C-alpha positions in Angstrom: -19.2 -4.7 -1.1 -19.8 -4.3 2.6 -18.2 -2.0 5.1 -18.4 -1.9 8.9 -16.9 0.1 11.7 -16.3 -1.4 15.1 -14.5 -0.9 18.4 -10.9 -2.3 18.6 -10.4 -1.5 22.3 -8.6 1.4 24.0 -5.1 2.8 24.1 -3.2 3.5 27.3 -4.4 7.1 27.4 -8.0 6.0 27.1 -8.5 6.9 23.4 -10.9 4.6 21.7 -9.4 2.6 18.9 -11.7 1.9 15.9 -11.4 -0.6 13.1 -13.0 -0.3 9.6 -13.5 -3.4 7.6 -14.2 -3.6 3.9 -15.3 -6.9 2.4 -15.9 -7.7 -1.3 -18.4 -10.3 -2.7 -15.8 -13.1 -2.7 -15.1 -12.7 1.0 -11.8 -11.0 0.8 -11.5 -8.2 3.4 -9.3 -5.4 4.6 -9.3 -4.2 8.2 -7.7 -0.8 9.0 -7.3 0.9 12.4 -7.7 4.6 13.1 -4.3 4.2 15.0 -2.0 5.6 12.3 -4.0 4.0 9.4 -2.6 0.6 10.5 -3.5 -2.4 8.4 -4.6 -5.0 11.0 -5.7 -7.7 8.6 -5.9 -8.6 4.9 -7.8 -11.8 4.2 -7.6 -13.1 0.7 -8.8 -16.3 -1.0 -6.3 -19.2 -0.9 -5.9 -22.2 -3.2 -8.2 -24.4 -1.2 -11.1 -21.9 -1.4 -10.7 -20.6 2.1 -9.4 -17.2 3.3 -5.9 -16.5 4.6 -4.8 -13.5 6.6 -1.6 -12.3 5.0 -0.8 -9.5 7.6 1.0 -10.2 10.9 -1.4 -8.0 12.9 -2.1 -7.8 16.6 -5.4 -8.7 18.2 -5.8 -5.6 20.4 -5.1 -1.9 20.4 -2.9 -2.3 23.5 -0.5 -4.7 21.6 0.0 -2.0 18.9 0.6 0.7 21.4 3.2 -1.4 23.3 5.2 -2.2 20.2 8.0 0.2 19.6 8.5 -0.5 15.9 
């Protein structure tokens, strides 16, 4: 199992957004943001042997901050 922490951009107030990614030996991974413990991505194996992201996450911290829901 591998873990990594990386920058996910900045919020409107200048706060740095971070993402933590956990990946298992089969390649499945979970990416969680420090912005309310938001699940940004969950990639799981599909029938054809590839990985599919099953979370409708945004690509930037600004997109999360601008979404009212």
